[in-house]
Residue frames as qw, qx, qy, qz and C-alpha x, y, z in Angstrom:
[[0.205, -0.508, -0.680, -0.487, 55.34, -2.34, 2.73],
 [0.266, -0.337, 0.244, -0.869, 53.16, 0.00, 4.69],
 [0.145, -0.265, -0.919, 0.252, 50.93, -1.41, 7.45],
 [0.323, -0.305, -0.225, -0.867, 47.25, -0.26, 7.42],
 [0.082, 0.250, 0.831, -0.490, 44.59, -0.35, 10.15],
 [0.326, -0.362, -0.451, -0.748, 40.97, -0.13, 9.22],
 [0.034, -0.123, -0.738, 0.663, 38.95, 0.77, 12.38],
 [0.336, -0.433, -0.466, -0.694, 35.20, 0.82, 12.99],
 [0.207, -0.233, 0.639, -0.703, 33.38, 1.50, 16.17],
 [0.791, -0.024, -0.048, -0.609, 30.60, -0.85, 15.04],
 [0.763, -0.182, 0.611, -0.107, 30.22, -4.70, 15.23],
 [0.521, 0.424, -0.642, -0.371, 31.75, -7.01, 12.67],
 [0.393, -0.143, 0.878, -0.233, 30.44, -10.54, 12.84],
 [0.230, 0.329, 0.890, 0.218, 27.63, -12.79, 11.65],
 [0.072, 0.847, 0.524, 0.056, 25.29, -9.77, 11.88],
 [0.412, -0.177, 0.042, 0.893, 26.53, -6.50, 10.71],
 [0.192, 0.892, 0.294, -0.284, 25.08, -2.90, 10.06],
 [0.520, 0.842, -0.006, 0.142, 26.52, -0.42, 7.54],
 [0.049, -0.881, 0.465, -0.077, 29.69, 0.69, 9.25],
 [0.653, -0.360, 0.665, 0.045, 30.85, -2.91, 10.02],
 [0.809, 0.445, 0.371, 0.103, 29.94, -4.05, 6.49],
 [0.379, 0.906, -0.150, 0.112, 31.82, -1.07, 4.95],
 [0.266, -0.768, 0.583, -0.003, 35.06, -1.47, 7.24],
 [0.766, -0.132, 0.620, 0.102, 35.25, -5.28, 6.54],
 [0.722, 0.602, 0.316, 0.126, 34.95, -4.78, 2.76],
 [0.200, 0.946, -0.243, 0.082, 37.39, -1.90, 2.57],
 [0.506, -0.628, 0.588, 0.057, 39.82, -3.95, 4.58],
 [0.797, 0.113, 0.571, 0.164, 39.65, -6.91, 2.19],
 [0.557, 0.817, 0.093, 0.120, 40.14, -4.53, -0.84],
 [0.040, -0.910, 0.402, -0.087, 43.17, -2.99, 0.68],
 [0.665, -0.451, 0.595, 0.027, 44.47, -6.21, 1.77],
 [0.858, 0.453, 0.210, 0.118, 44.94, -7.30, -1.90],
 [0.466, 0.774, -0.173, 0.392, 47.89, -4.81, -1.93],
 [0.064, 0.571, -0.553, 0.604, 49.14, -4.21, 1.65],
 [0.357, -0.208, -0.848, 0.332, 48.97, -5.92, 5.07],
 [0.362, -0.492, -0.117, -0.783, 45.71, -4.80, 6.92],
 [0.155, -0.177, -0.854, 0.463, 44.42, -5.22, 10.43],
 [0.326, -0.531, -0.398, -0.673, 40.64, -4.72, 10.93],
 [0.105, -0.072, -0.695, 0.708, 39.69, -3.46, 14.38],
 [0.468, -0.361, -0.424, -0.687, 36.00, -3.76, 15.27],
 [0.524, -0.245, 0.556, -0.597, 33.75, -4.62, 18.12],
 [0.109, 0.032, -0.982, -0.153, 32.84, -8.27, 18.29],
 [0.564, -0.336, -0.429, -0.621, 29.35, -9.56, 18.02],
 [0.591, -0.423, 0.403, -0.556, 27.69, -10.40, 21.47],
 [0.931, -0.101, 0.285, -0.205, 28.55, -13.93, 22.52],
 [0.825, 0.504, -0.178, 0.182, 31.55, -14.40, 20.23],
 [0.681, -0.594, 0.119, 0.413, 34.86, -15.04, 22.02],
 [0.009, -0.866, 0.337, 0.370, 37.86, -13.06, 20.91],
 [0.340, -0.301, 0.815, 0.361, 39.66, -15.99, 19.42],
 [0.464, 0.456, 0.754, 0.087, 36.56, -16.99, 17.35],
 [0.215, 0.908, 0.100, -0.344, 36.21, -13.33, 16.21],
 [0.071, -0.706, 0.546, 0.445, 39.76, -13.26, 14.86],
 [0.382, -0.041, 0.879, 0.282, 39.57, -16.66, 13.27],
 [0.432, 0.647, 0.621, -0.093, 36.28, -15.81, 11.51],
 [0.293, 0.935, 0.131, -0.148, 37.45, -12.52, 10.01],
 [0.298, -0.578, 0.573, 0.499, 41.17, -13.12, 9.13],
 [0.773, 0.550, 0.317, -0.026, 41.04, -13.33, 5.34],
 [0.658, 0.616, -0.089, 0.424, 44.31, -13.39, 3.24],
 [0.504, 0.166, -0.360, 0.768, 46.38, -10.70, 4.70],
 [0.369, -0.626, -0.042, -0.685, 43.59, -9.22, 6.72],
 [0.365, -0.050, -0.796, 0.481, 44.20, -9.70, 10.44],
 [0.409, -0.681, -0.432, -0.427, 41.44, -9.13, 13.09],
 [0.291, 0.009, -0.612, 0.736, 41.68, -7.37, 16.47],
 [0.237, -0.716, -0.655, -0.044, 38.89, -6.61, 18.91],
 [0.008, 0.770, 0.029, 0.638, 38.21, -3.00, 19.72],
 [0.496, -0.755, 0.217, -0.370, 39.87, -2.01, 22.97],
 [0.964, -0.211, -0.002, 0.163, 42.11, -5.00, 23.17],
 [0.476, -0.642, 0.409, 0.441, 45.90, -5.03, 23.64],
 [0.561, 0.122, 0.623, 0.530, 46.20, -6.35, 20.01],
 [0.286, 0.832, 0.386, 0.278, 44.16, -3.50, 18.65],
 [0.229, -0.946, 0.109, 0.202, 46.34, -0.90, 20.55],
 [0.560, -0.361, 0.555, 0.498, 49.49, -2.45, 19.23],
 [0.517, 0.429, 0.601, 0.433, 48.15, -2.55, 15.69],
 [0.028, 0.965, 0.258, 0.048, 47.23, 1.10, 16.08],
 [0.407, -0.811, 0.267, 0.323, 50.65, 2.04, 17.32],
 [0.541, -0.239, 0.637, 0.495, 52.55, 0.12, 14.61],
 [0.530, 0.638, 0.538, 0.148, 50.37, 1.08, 11.53],
 [0.318, -0.035, 0.263, 0.910, 51.64, 3.56, 8.96],
 [0.256, -0.200, -0.387, -0.863, 48.20, 4.32, 7.74],
 [0.134, 0.292, 0.806, -0.497, 44.99, 4.54, 9.95],
 [0.264, -0.180, -0.515, -0.796, 41.64, 4.51, 8.35],
 [0.200, -0.426, -0.855, 0.215, 38.30, 4.91, 10.15],
 [0.186, -0.799, -0.398, -0.411, 35.38, 6.99, 11.36],
 [0.000, -0.490, 0.445, -0.750, 36.01, 9.65, 14.05],
 [0.787, -0.431, -0.353, -0.267, 35.26, 7.57, 17.09],
 [0.581, -0.692, 0.395, -0.166, 36.42, 6.83, 20.65],
 [0.838, -0.228, 0.477, 0.136, 39.59, 4.69, 20.45],
 [0.710, 0.458, 0.296, 0.446, 40.75, 5.82, 16.93],
 [0.089, -0.969, 0.155, 0.169, 43.58, 8.23, 17.03],
 [0.619, 0.633, -0.382, 0.267, 47.08, 8.68, 15.69],
 [0.824, -0.542, -0.050, 0.159, 49.80, 7.33, 17.83],
 [0.629, -0.242, 0.246, 0.697, 52.91, 8.61, 16.03],
 [0.096, 0.702, -0.064, -0.703, 53.60, 11.85, 14.24],
 [0.017, 0.370, -0.686, -0.626, 54.45, 10.23, 11.04],
 [0.313, 0.331, 0.890, 0.008, 51.28, 8.17, 10.70],
 [0.201, -0.108, -0.437, -0.870, 48.91, 9.04, 7.93],
 [0.232, 0.304, 0.797, -0.467, 45.15, 9.32, 9.01],
 [0.211, -0.181, -0.615, -0.738, 42.22, 8.87, 6.76],
 [0.334, 0.197, 0.589, -0.708, 38.82, 9.76, 8.18],
 [0.058, -0.307, -0.851, -0.421, 35.78, 8.00, 6.70],
 [0.207, 0.195, 0.409, -0.867, 32.86, 10.40, 7.04],
 [0.210, -0.174, -0.761, -0.589, 30.28, 8.47, 5.02],
 [0.357, -0.584, -0.729, 0.018, 28.03, 8.22, 8.01],
 [0.062, -0.565, 0.071, -0.820, 26.76, 11.72, 9.25],
 [0.490, -0.286, -0.751, 0.338, 26.76, 10.46, 12.89],
 [0.050, -0.173, -0.363, 0.914, 26.31, 13.98, 14.38],
 [0.436, -0.060, -0.241, -0.865, 23.06, 14.50, 12.33],
 [0.621, -0.199, -0.740, -0.162, 21.80, 10.92, 13.27],
 [0.352, -0.254, -0.664, 0.608, 22.41, 11.72, 17.04],
 [0.175, 0.016, 0.090, -0.980, 20.48, 14.97, 16.72],
 [0.640, -0.138, -0.449, -0.608, 17.43, 13.02, 15.53],
 [0.615, -0.116, -0.770, 0.124, 18.04, 10.26, 18.05],
 [0.272, -0.207, -0.589, 0.732, 18.12, 12.46, 21.07],
 [0.060, -0.780, -0.603, -0.158, 15.25, 14.75, 19.94],
 [0.051, 0.777, 0.090, 0.621, 14.53, 18.33, 20.96],
 [0.503, -0.737, 0.251, -0.374, 15.03, 17.73, 24.78],
 [0.782, 0.174, -0.562, 0.208, 18.19, 15.52, 25.20],
 [0.745, -0.638, -0.142, 0.134, 19.33, 14.49, 28.69],
 [0.228, -0.884, 0.383, 0.141, 22.64, 15.77, 30.06],
 [0.630, -0.252, 0.674, 0.292, 24.41, 12.58, 29.15],
 [0.631, 0.577, 0.478, 0.199, 23.00, 12.84, 25.56],
 [0.174, 0.983, -0.051, 0.008, 24.18, 16.44, 25.28],
 [0.428, -0.706, 0.533, 0.186, 27.68, 15.37, 26.35],
 [0.716, 0.108, 0.645, 0.244, 27.64, 12.54, 23.86],
 [0.500, 0.807, 0.278, 0.148, 26.53, 14.86, 20.93],
 [0.085, -0.956, 0.268, 0.084, 29.20, 17.45, 22.00],
 [0.565, -0.449, 0.643, 0.256, 31.90, 14.75, 21.95],
 [0.685, 0.376, 0.559, 0.278, 30.86, 13.52, 18.53],
 [0.282, 0.953, 0.097, 0.054, 31.01, 17.20, 17.25],
 [0.335, -0.822, 0.428, 0.168, 34.41, 17.52, 18.76],
 [0.691, -0.113, 0.654, 0.286, 35.63, 14.27, 17.08],
 [0.585, 0.649, 0.417, 0.250, 34.33, 15.45, 13.74],
 [0.024, 0.993, -0.105, -0.050, 35.98, 18.85, 14.14],
 [0.469, -0.638, 0.568, 0.223, 39.23, 17.21, 14.86],
 [0.708, 0.211, 0.611, 0.286, 38.95, 14.92, 11.87],
 [0.433, 0.839, 0.264, 0.194, 38.25, 17.87, 9.64],
 [0.117, -0.946, 0.302, 0.031, 41.31, 19.80, 11.11],
 [0.387, -0.595, 0.695, 0.118, 43.89, 16.97, 11.34],
 [0.874, 0.212, 0.437, -0.002, 43.00, 14.32, 8.68],
 [0.289, -0.394, 0.600, 0.634, 45.51, 13.61, 5.94],
 [0.197, -0.067, -0.716, -0.666, 42.80, 12.46, 3.62],
 [0.434, 0.170, 0.512, -0.722, 38.96, 12.71, 4.04],
 [0.032, -0.108, -0.910, -0.399, 36.47, 10.37, 2.65],
 [0.500, 0.168, 0.247, -0.813, 32.84, 11.11, 1.83],
 [0.479, 0.214, 0.850, -0.033, 30.08, 8.89, 0.58],
 [0.368, 0.710, 0.529, 0.282, 28.55, 11.37, -1.90],
 [0.340, 0.380, 0.071, 0.858, 29.28, 14.83, -3.25],
 [0.335, -0.753, -0.212, -0.525, 26.51, 16.43, -1.16],
 [0.782, -0.536, -0.210, 0.238, 28.13, 15.09, 2.00],
 [0.610, 0.095, -0.003, 0.787, 31.27, 16.83, 1.01],
 [0.005, -0.632, -0.168, -0.757, 29.39, 20.14, 0.76],
 [0.635, -0.717, -0.226, -0.177, 28.23, 19.73, 4.24],
 [0.804, -0.393, -0.046, 0.445, 31.69, 18.87, 5.71],
 [0.539, 0.304, 0.073, 0.782, 33.59, 21.42, 3.81],
 [0.184, -0.809, -0.147, -0.538, 31.64, 24.18, 5.56],
 [0.755, -0.654, 0.021, -0.033, 33.18, 22.80, 8.67],
 [0.892, 0.118, -0.057, 0.432, 36.62, 21.87, 7.45],
 [0.215, -0.954, 0.147, 0.147, 39.66, 23.78, 8.89],
 [0.480, -0.449, 0.590, 0.469, 42.48, 22.28, 6.88],
 [0.493, 0.575, -0.348, -0.552, 43.21, 21.75, 3.20],
 [0.419, -0.196, 0.881, 0.096, 43.27, 17.96, 3.18],
 [0.312, 0.113, -0.656, -0.678, 42.09, 16.30, -0.10],
 [0.677, 0.080, 0.480, -0.553, 38.84, 14.42, -0.47],
 [0.197, 0.100, -0.859, -0.463, 37.92, 11.33, -2.28],
 [0.692, -0.040, 0.046, -0.719, 34.42, 9.84, -2.81],
 [0.145, 0.116, -0.983, 0.014, 33.75, 6.38, -1.70],
 [0.630, -0.265, -0.091, -0.724, 29.92, 5.62, -1.58],
 [0.681, -0.224, 0.631, -0.297, 29.07, 2.10, -0.54],
 [0.179, 0.379, -0.830, -0.368, 29.56, -1.22, -2.39],
 [0.914, 0.080, 0.032, -0.396, 27.97, -4.43, -3.65],
 [0.424, -0.352, 0.829, 0.095, 29.53, -7.92, -3.31],
 [0.593, 0.364, -0.413, -0.588, 29.08, -9.18, -6.72],
 [0.231, 0.153, -0.961, -0.001, 29.76, -12.67, -5.54],
 [0.188, 0.271, 0.766, -0.552, 26.70, -12.55, -3.27],
 [0.422, 0.309, -0.027, -0.852, 24.48, -10.70, -5.93],
 [0.251, 0.169, 0.934, 0.188, 23.81, -13.59, -8.47],
 [0.139, -0.333, -0.654, -0.665, 20.49, -13.69, -10.27],
 [0.357, -0.077, 0.352, -0.862, 17.22, -12.41, -9.03],
 [0.061, 0.167, 0.982, -0.065, 14.98, -15.18, -8.04],
 [0.292, -0.469, -0.503, -0.665, 11.20, -14.96, -8.88],
 [0.229, -0.257, 0.502, -0.793, 9.56, -13.41, -5.75],
 [0.124, -0.206, -0.970, 0.031, 7.19, -15.78, -3.92],
 [0.101, -0.705, -0.688, 0.137, 4.69, -13.32, -2.85],
 [0.113, 0.831, 0.166, 0.519, 3.67, -9.62, -2.81],
 [0.624, -0.628, -0.231, 0.404, 6.06, -8.78, 0.03],
 [0.183, 0.887, -0.124, 0.405, 7.56, -5.41, 0.57],
 [0.829, -0.200, -0.296, 0.431, 10.82, -5.62, 2.46],
 [0.151, -0.947, 0.189, -0.212, 12.21, -3.07, 4.93],
 [0.820, 0.168, -0.310, 0.450, 15.96, -3.76, 5.21],
 [0.327, 0.354, -0.331, 0.811, 18.08, -2.36, 8.04],
 [0.221, -0.204, -0.660, 0.688, 17.33, -0.62, 11.24],
 [0.165, -0.749, -0.595, -0.242, 14.39, 1.32, 12.54],
 [0.381, -0.148, -0.264, 0.873, 16.11, 4.52, 13.71],
 [0.032, 0.671, 0.508, -0.539, 14.42, 7.60, 14.75],
 [0.121, 0.513, -0.277, -0.803, 15.09, 9.51, 11.55],
 [0.090, -0.028, -0.867, -0.489, 13.28, 6.95, 9.53],
 [0.512, 0.061, 0.060, -0.855, 9.62, 6.51, 8.82],
 [0.017, -0.021, -0.995, -0.095, 8.40, 2.91, 9.23],
 [0.296, 0.414, 0.648, -0.566, 4.87, 4.09, 10.26],
 [0.496, 0.515, -0.185, -0.675, 4.09, 5.47, 6.79],
 [0.272, 0.270, -0.866, -0.322, 5.14, 2.14, 5.29],
 [0.079, 0.208, 0.932, -0.285, 2.79, 0.21, 7.61],
 [0.372, 0.524, 0.322, -0.695, -0.07, 2.69, 7.03],
 [0.389, 0.441, -0.510, -0.628, 0.41, 2.21, 3.19],
 [0.145, 0.059, -0.977, -0.146, 0.23, -1.59, 3.45],
 [0.224, 0.391, 0.734, -0.508, -3.01, -1.35, 5.61],
 [0.413, 0.533, 0.010, -0.739, -4.53, 1.01, 2.95],
 [0.342, 0.304, -0.745, -0.485, -3.67, -1.30, 0.00],
 [0.092, -0.130, -0.985, 0.069, -5.18, -4.36, 1.65],
 [0.299, 0.481, 0.503, -0.652, -8.33, -2.32, 2.54],
 [0.452, 0.563, -0.178, -0.669, -8.54, -1.58, -1.20],
 [0.928, 0.236, 0.185, -0.221, -8.15, -5.03, -2.27],
 [0.529, 0.680, -0.492, 0.125, -4.44, -5.05, -3.22],
 [0.917, -0.375, -0.074, 0.112, -2.91, -8.03, -1.49],
 [0.382, 0.700, -0.415, 0.438, 0.45, -6.85, -0.04],
 [0.787, -0.553, -0.195, 0.193, 2.63, -7.70, 2.99],
 [0.112, 0.890, -0.321, 0.302, 5.34, -5.82, 4.79],
 [0.913, -0.220, -0.233, 0.252, 8.39, -7.52, 6.25],
 [0.206, -0.894, 0.376, -0.129, 10.85, -5.96, 8.63],
 [0.737, 0.345, -0.564, 0.139, 14.07, -7.93, 8.16],
 [0.609, -0.105, -0.611, 0.495, 15.02, -7.51, 11.78],
 [0.335, -0.877, -0.222, -0.263, 13.69, -5.61, 14.86],
 [0.752, -0.559, -0.057, 0.346, 16.96, -5.94, 16.72],
 [0.177, 0.911, -0.369, -0.058, 20.56, -4.66, 16.06],
 [0.704, 0.427, -0.551, 0.137, 23.87, -6.49, 15.38],
 [0.184, 0.251, -0.759, 0.571, 25.06, -6.22, 18.84],
 [0.547, -0.454, -0.638, -0.296, 22.33, -8.07, 20.70],
 [0.501, -0.330, -0.568, 0.563, 23.60, -7.00, 24.09],
 [0.027, -0.152, -0.071, 0.985, 22.52, -3.43, 23.29],
 [0.041, -0.537, -0.809, -0.234, 18.66, -3.28, 23.52],
 [0.097, -0.097, 0.094, -0.986, 16.55, -0.14, 23.48],
 [0.093, 0.369, 0.897, -0.226, 13.47, -1.10, 25.33],
 [0.301, 0.567, 0.164, -0.749, 11.61, 2.24, 24.29],
 [0.341, 0.385, -0.553, -0.655, 12.23, 1.49, 20.63],
 [0.080, -0.061, -0.992, -0.070, 11.15, -2.14, 21.12],
 [0.190, 0.490, 0.714, -0.463, 7.85, -0.98, 22.67],
 [0.360, 0.581, -0.055, -0.728, 7.18, 1.43, 19.88],
 [0.238, 0.277, -0.814, -0.452, 7.86, -1.30, 17.33],
 [0.080, 0.237, 0.954, -0.164, 5.38, -3.59, 19.05],
 [0.289, 0.593, 0.360, -0.660, 2.77, -0.82, 18.69],
 [0.303, 0.512, -0.441, -0.672, 3.63, -0.51, 14.98],
 [0.066, 0.066, -0.978, -0.186, 3.32, -4.28, 14.39],
 [0.159, 0.426, 0.827, -0.331, -0.08, -4.36, 16.13],
 [0.350, 0.614, 0.061, -0.705, -1.24, -1.30, 13.88],
 [0.279, 0.406, -0.655, -0.573, -0.31, -3.28, 10.84],
 [0.863, 0.033, 0.256, -0.434, -2.12, -6.49, 11.83],
 [0.889, -0.012, 0.449, 0.084, -1.62, -9.79, 9.98],
 [0.691, 0.685, 0.086, 0.213, -0.12, -8.10, 6.90],
 [0.097, 0.851, -0.412, 0.310, 2.96, -6.70, 8.77],
 [0.942, -0.304, -0.077, 0.122, 5.67, -8.92, 10.30],
 [0.054, 0.870, -0.472, 0.130, 9.22, -8.86, 11.56],
 [0.788, 0.160, -0.540, 0.249, 12.08, -11.19, 12.06],
 [0.628, -0.752, -0.187, 0.070, 12.83, -11.33, 15.77],
 [0.606, -0.556, 0.224, 0.523, 16.63, -10.78, 15.21],
 [0.216, 0.771, -0.363, -0.477, 18.79, -8.78, 12.91],
 [0.932, 0.350, 0.048, -0.075, 19.18, -10.99, 9.73],
 [0.729, -0.337, 0.368, 0.468, 22.67, -12.55, 9.30],
 [0.065, 0.680, -0.376, -0.627, 24.82, -10.72, 6.72],
 [0.118, -0.178, 0.886, 0.412, 25.06, -13.82, 4.49],
 [0.202, 0.486, 0.850, 0.017, 21.21, -14.25, 4.31],
 [0.127, 0.549, 0.193, -0.803, 20.18, -10.59, 3.62],
 [0.240, 0.296, -0.525, -0.761, 20.04, -10.84, -0.14],
 [0.131, -0.220, -0.951, -0.172, 18.00, -14.14, -0.07],
 [0.051, 0.580, 0.629, -0.515, 15.37, -12.22, 2.16],
 [0.211, 0.538, -0.059, -0.814, 15.24, -9.28, -0.25],
 [0.174, 0.153, -0.765, -0.601, 14.99, -11.58, -3.29],
 [0.006, -0.358, -0.925, 0.124, 11.98, -13.35, -1.58],
 [0.137, 0.681, 0.422, -0.582, 10.17, -9.98, -1.78],
 [0.534, 0.613, 0.428, 0.395, 9.16, -7.88, -4.80],
 [0.069, 0.896, 0.043, 0.435, 9.92, -4.38, -3.35],
 [0.555, -0.165, -0.402, 0.710, 12.57, -2.83, -1.11],
 [0.109, -0.895, -0.274, -0.336, 11.19, 0.15, 0.79],
 [0.533, -0.157, -0.304, 0.774, 13.28, 2.87, 2.53],
 [0.109, -0.844, -0.329, -0.410, 11.34, 5.79, 4.00],
 [0.438, -0.127, -0.394, 0.798, 12.60, 8.66, 6.15],
 [0.103, -0.878, -0.372, 0.283, 11.31, 11.82, 7.75],
 [0.401, 0.803, 0.025, 0.440, 12.24, 15.20, 6.46],
 [0.610, -0.736, 0.102, 0.275, 15.43, 15.96, 8.36],
 [0.053, 0.849, -0.491, -0.189, 18.98, 17.13, 7.77],
 [0.538, -0.320, 0.778, 0.064, 20.18, 13.59, 8.20],
 [0.726, 0.479, 0.493, -0.002, 18.03, 12.51, 5.13],
 [0.349, 0.910, -0.143, -0.170, 19.66, 15.23, 3.09],
 [0.042, 0.778, -0.627, -0.002, 23.28, 14.04, 3.75],
 [0.724, -0.193, 0.657, -0.081, 22.82, 10.19, 4.06],
 [0.273, 0.376, -0.716, -0.522, 23.53, 7.64, 1.53],
 [0.854, -0.029, 0.227, -0.467, 21.29, 4.74, 2.96],
 [0.061, -0.460, 0.872, 0.158, 23.50, 1.72, 2.85],
 [0.574, 0.199, 0.772, -0.185, 20.44, -0.59, 2.61],
 [0.549, 0.695, -0.086, -0.457, 20.11, 0.82, -0.99],
 [0.178, 0.586, -0.763, -0.208, 23.14, -1.26, -1.99],
 [0.368, 0.012, 0.916, -0.160, 21.55, -4.49, -0.82],
 [0.616, 0.570, 0.393, -0.377, 18.44, -3.71, -2.99],
 [0.442, 0.725, -0.393, -0.352, 20.78, -3.11, -5.95],
 [0.072, -0.364, 0.927, 0.051, 22.67, -6.33, -5.28],
 [0.385, 0.162, 0.896, -0.152, 19.45, -8.23, -5.21],
 [0.079, -0.101, -0.556, -0.821, 17.90, -6.30, -8.10],
 [0.112, -0.562, -0.787, 0.229, 14.87, -5.50, -6.03],
 [0.073, 0.623, 0.298, 0.720, 12.85, -2.41, -7.17],
 [0.332, -0.190, -0.512, 0.769, 12.82, 0.37, -4.68],
 [0.154, -0.844, -0.391, -0.333, 10.36, 2.73, -3.06],
 [0.562, -0.130, -0.297, 0.761, 12.28, 5.59, -1.48],
 [0.055, -0.915, -0.319, 0.243, 11.43, 8.92, 0.15],
 [0.421, 0.814, 0.009, 0.400, 12.79, 12.04, -1.61],
 [0.215, -0.919, 0.263, -0.198, 15.99, 13.37, -0.42],
 [0.623, -0.527, 0.571, 0.087, 19.54, 12.13, -0.14],
 [0.026, -0.469, 0.784, 0.406, 21.84, 10.02, -2.24],
 [0.341, 0.164, 0.925, -0.016, 19.44, 7.01, -2.41],
 [0.430, 0.697, 0.474, -0.324, 16.44, 8.82, -3.72],
 [0.195, 0.759, -0.335, -0.523, 18.55, 10.74, -6.29],
 [0.118, -0.325, 0.898, 0.273, 19.94, 7.52, -7.56],
 [0.352, 0.361, 0.857, -0.103, 16.58, 5.72, -7.73],
 [0.362, 0.766, 0.239, -0.474, 15.15, 8.79, -9.60],
 [0.168, 0.738, -0.441, -0.483, 17.92, 9.29, -12.04],
 [0.014, 0.279, -0.925, -0.259, 18.49, 5.67, -12.93],
 [0.701, -0.040, -0.224, -0.675, 14.74, 4.75, -12.72],
 [0.220, 0.165, -0.930, 0.246, 15.32, 1.98, -10.16],
 [0.143, -0.480, -0.828, 0.251, 11.78, 2.34, -8.65],
 [0.094, -0.774, -0.406, -0.476, 9.67, 5.17, -7.35],
 [0.298, 0.040, -0.409, 0.862, 10.36, 8.23, -5.26],
 [0.280, -0.715, -0.610, -0.193, 7.76, 9.51, -2.97],
 [0.092, -0.708, 0.161, -0.681, 7.27, 12.73, -0.89],
 [0.148, 0.170, -0.776, 0.589, 8.02, 12.47, 2.98],
 [0.257, 0.185, 0.672, -0.670, 5.18, 11.16, 5.16],
 [0.537, 0.214, -0.264, -0.772, 2.85, 10.73, 2.14],
 [0.546, 0.007, 0.812, -0.208, 0.91, 7.45, 2.79],
 [0.711, 0.574, 0.278, -0.295, -1.21, 7.69, -0.31],
 [0.375, 0.774, -0.477, -0.183, 1.90, 8.28, -2.49],
 [0.165, -0.434, 0.884, -0.059, 3.64, 5.22, -1.00],
 [0.652, 0.228, 0.652, -0.313, 0.53, 3.06, -1.48],
 [0.641, 0.710, 0.011, -0.290, 0.34, 4.17, -5.02],
 [0.158, 0.715, -0.671, -0.115, 4.00, 3.40, -5.61],
 [0.399, -0.160, 0.894, -0.129, 3.71, -0.15, -4.12],
 [0.705, 0.433, 0.449, -0.336, 0.55, -0.66, -6.15],
 [0.511, 0.754, -0.301, -0.283, 2.35, 0.31, -9.46],
 [0.047, 0.580, -0.812, -0.050, 5.21, -2.04, -8.74],
 [0.443, -0.014, 0.867, -0.227, 3.07, -4.88, -7.80],
 [0.617, 0.515, 0.518, -0.292, 0.51, -4.63, -10.63],
 [0.518, 0.804, -0.186, -0.225, 2.47, -3.06, -13.62],
 [0.901, -0.120, 0.306, 0.283, 4.71, -6.16, -14.70],
 [0.660, 0.603, 0.063, 0.444, 6.34, -4.19, -17.55],
 [0.066, -0.882, 0.230, -0.405, 7.44, -1.28, -15.28],
 [0.756, -0.548, 0.358, -0.021, 8.63, -3.78, -12.51],
 [0.917, 0.095, 0.215, 0.322, 10.74, -5.74, -15.06],
 [0.441, 0.770, -0.062, 0.457, 12.24, -2.57, -16.46],
 [0.371, -0.831, 0.321, -0.260, 13.34, -1.53, -12.87],
 [0.893, -0.297, 0.318, 0.118, 14.90, -4.98, -12.33],
 [0.760, 0.500, 0.120, 0.397, 16.78, -4.71, -15.68],
 [0.125, 0.875, -0.179, 0.432, 18.22, -1.22, -14.70],
 [0.600, -0.704, 0.355, -0.139, 19.22, -2.43, -11.25],
 [0.921, -0.046, 0.280, 0.266, 21.14, -5.36, -12.79],
 [0.609, 0.669, 0.051, 0.424, 22.76, -3.01, -15.22],
 [0.008, -0.865, 0.278, -0.418, 24.08, -0.49, -12.79],
 [0.853, -0.522, 0.017, -0.013, 25.19, -3.14, -10.18],
 [0.823, 0.100, -0.031, 0.559, 28.81, -3.63, -11.43],
 [0.171, 0.752, -0.087, 0.630, 29.29, 0.20, -11.02],
 [0.473, -0.711, 0.287, -0.434, 29.09, -0.28, -7.18],
 [0.904, 0.007, -0.367, 0.218, 31.36, -3.39, -6.97],
 [0.601, -0.767, 0.049, 0.219, 33.53, -2.98, -3.86],
 [0.713, -0.107, 0.278, 0.634, 36.68, -3.18, -5.93],
 [0.284, 0.613, 0.353, 0.647, 35.39, -0.30, -8.05],
 [0.301, -0.898, -0.213, -0.239, 34.14, 1.96, -5.26],
 [0.698, -0.658, 0.079, 0.272, 37.18, 1.41, -3.08],
 [0.784, 0.322, 0.092, 0.523, 39.67, 2.16, -5.80],
 [0.126, 0.837, -0.114, 0.521, 40.33, 5.83, -4.85],
 [0.618, -0.714, 0.299, -0.139, 41.19, 4.80, -1.28],
 [0.929, 0.028, 0.218, 0.297, 43.46, 1.89, -2.66],
 [0.569, 0.651, 0.027, 0.501, 45.18, 4.41, -4.95],
 [0.188, -0.897, 0.196, -0.348, 45.85, 6.80, -2.09],
 [0.789, -0.535, 0.303, 0.006, 47.32, 4.11, 0.03],
 [0.854, 0.209, 0.213, 0.425, 49.55, 2.80, -2.81],
 [0.291, 0.840, -0.063, 0.453, 50.70, 6.47, -3.49],
 [0.470, -0.809, 0.287, -0.208, 51.71, 6.77, 0.14],
 [0.930, -0.169, 0.267, 0.186, 53.51, 3.34, -0.04],
 [0.751, 0.437, 0.091, 0.487, 55.59, 4.48, -2.99],
 [0.022, 0.887, -0.141, 0.440, 56.56, 7.68, -1.06],
 [0.750, -0.652, 0.111, -0.025, 57.76, 5.82, 1.94]]
């Protein structure tokens, strides 16, 4: 049987962002067929032994990024699956390497560092471009999250490696039924990165309450999964944002644990995901979209990218222009006051949810691994 490593440069633990969630679920789907080791950073404060014990599941073993166990697993694996990242590389000529390019990291960094990056930031961005170029030149199989992402990467690709499309998934065991919302709460799930637009969400909530429409905005977490990495400048900007929103805008102090995220979404009536007009927006898939699908929570999304296209085509909520406070306020008002439209969105979210079950979306990757195993 082939040995597989799934590698992520992100944290896997009680609190996880998109890359960690994706890696852990892909590892579990592959482990139904072959032995798998998941290599990831551990959550701050978790000892190595506790990390491994928490995330070994069936035939999935866990190793901490950078550890001797991780290096050994990388050397011994027949198939390596991961994002282009430091520490992820082929150790033997006969190893197959699958690069997962669902996260357009180079485009995110361009927005994160702005128009005047420091020398260190320029070096980091150049290194990420180099890793992406290597992946597109040397990968045996390339994975994108959406067809539009593939269009972007194919302009840079320098080999003829095949592509498969694996978007993001929904854990149907966690999904369950949608509870009745307790209040007119609009939920912002996920991070507050520079390419997103939380300010427009705050301004829309302020406008609605001034107009007599009772609404609250909740940010699920102001931190990040690895609590040892704190961006003080982002924290200061977020404090200003909360002050701007007043009593109708609040935030959980820490990143919400992965097991609790859907309960928080179900406690609100609307999931909101807004971004600025950037290249990142065009080629992203917005992993927080899939939590909204799992929780059957109608969505307000900015136009552009996979998430907005799906919301618009499947009528899962309302798509708004970038930076348009009035349009966002009107969208929220509609979902809060039009019970028939709201219920129709919930029904459509529940109907499409099985399409994005992890075992369904991961099938092309599982098939590729099983094909290689049959050829061994």
